C-alpha positions as CSV (number, residue, x, y, z in Angstrom):
1,M,7.3,-10.4,-24.9
2,S,5.3,-7.8,-23.1
3,R,3.6,-4.9,-24.9
4,A,4.3,-1.3,-24.1
5,V,1.8,1.6,-23.8
6,Q,2.1,5.3,-23.4
7,C,0.6,5.3,-19.9
8,V,-1.9,8.1,-19.3
9,K,-1.3,8.0,-15.5
10,L,2.4,7.8,-15.4
11,G,3.0,10.0,-18.4
12,R,5.6,7.7,-19.9
13,E,5.9,4.4,-21.8
14,A,5.5,1.4,-19.6
15,E,4.5,-2.3,-19.7
16,G,0.9,-2.6,-20.7
17,L,-1.8,-5.0,-19.4
18,D,-2.0,-8.5,-20.8
19,R,-5.7,-8.1,-21.7
20,P,-8.5,-5.6,-21.1
21,P,-9.5,-5.7,-17.4
22,F,-13.2,-5.8,-18.2
23,K,-15.5,-5.8,-21.2
24,G,-16.7,-2.8,-23.1
25,P,-15.2,0.4,-24.5
26,L,-13.8,1.6,-21.2
27,G,-12.1,-1.7,-20.6
28,Q,-10.5,-1.4,-24.1
29,Q,-9.4,2.2,-23.4
30,V,-7.8,1.0,-20.1
31,F,-6.0,-1.8,-22.0
32,E,-4.7,0.7,-24.6
33,Q,-3.7,3.6,-22.3
34,V,-2.9,2.2,-18.8
35,S,0.2,0.4,-17.7
36,K,0.4,-2.5,-15.3
37,E,2.0,-0.3,-12.7
38,A,-0.8,2.4,-13.0
39,W,-3.4,-0.4,-12.9
40,R,-1.9,-1.7,-9.6
41,Q,-2.1,1.8,-8.2
42,W,-5.8,2.0,-9.2
43,L,-6.5,-1.4,-7.6
44,E,-4.9,-0.2,-4.3
45,H,-6.8,3.1,-4.5
46,S,-10.1,1.4,-5.3
47,K,-9.8,-1.0,-2.4
48,I,-9.9,2.0,-0.1
49,L,-12.9,3.4,-2.0
50,I,-14.8,0.1,-1.9
51,N,-14.2,-0.2,1.9
52,E,-14.8,3.5,2.8
53,Y,-17.9,3.9,0.7
54,R,-19.0,0.3,1.4
55,L,-19.5,-0.3,-2.3
56,D,-21.2,-3.4,-3.5
57,L,-19.7,-4.1,-6.9
58,T,-22.4,-6.6,-7.7
59,S,-24.9,-3.7,-7.7
60,E,-25.5,-1.3,-10.5
61,H,-24.9,1.7,-8.2
62,G,-21.6,0.2,-6.9
63,Q,-20.4,-0.4,-10.4
64,K,-21.3,3.1,-11.5
65,V,-19.5,4.7,-8.6
66,W,-16.4,2.5,-9.2
67,M,-16.3,3.2,-12.9
68,T,-16.8,6.9,-12.4
69,E,-13.9,7.0,-9.9
70,L,-11.8,4.9,-12.3
71,E,-12.3,7.5,-15.1
72,K,-11.5,10.3,-12.8
73,F,-8.3,8.5,-11.6
74,F,-7.0,8.0,-15.1
75,W,-8.5,10.7,-17.3
76,G,-10.0,13.3,-14.9
77,D,-8.8,15.4,-12.1
78,G,-8.1,12.3,-10.0
79,S,-10.1,10.2,-7.7
80,T,-10.1,11.5,-4.1
81,L,-10.5,9.5,-0.9
82,P,-13.4,10.3,1.4
83,P,-12.6,13.2,3.7
84,E,-13.0,11.1,6.8
85,F,-10.5,8.5,5.5
86,N,-7.6,8.0,8.0
87,P,-4.9,5.7,6.8
88,E,-3.6,5.4,10.3
89,G,-6.5,3.5,11.6
């Protein structure tokens, strides 16, 4: 049986993640407050950020940017795409 969470992004109860997506307090907070659906939305959004900003997630700087945008996406004013991003090509 899946577990339900009150999703901070969707504003409603939804199916929760099976386990924290990464270690540490922020990973636990995501586990407790973010649904699978919202996590998938974040992953799609973060792919664009990684590509547009050419983030290297193996570097400390890349991880910091990614985590900052994750916090803004779920608990802040939202993570925005780079102004020059063009989804058409």
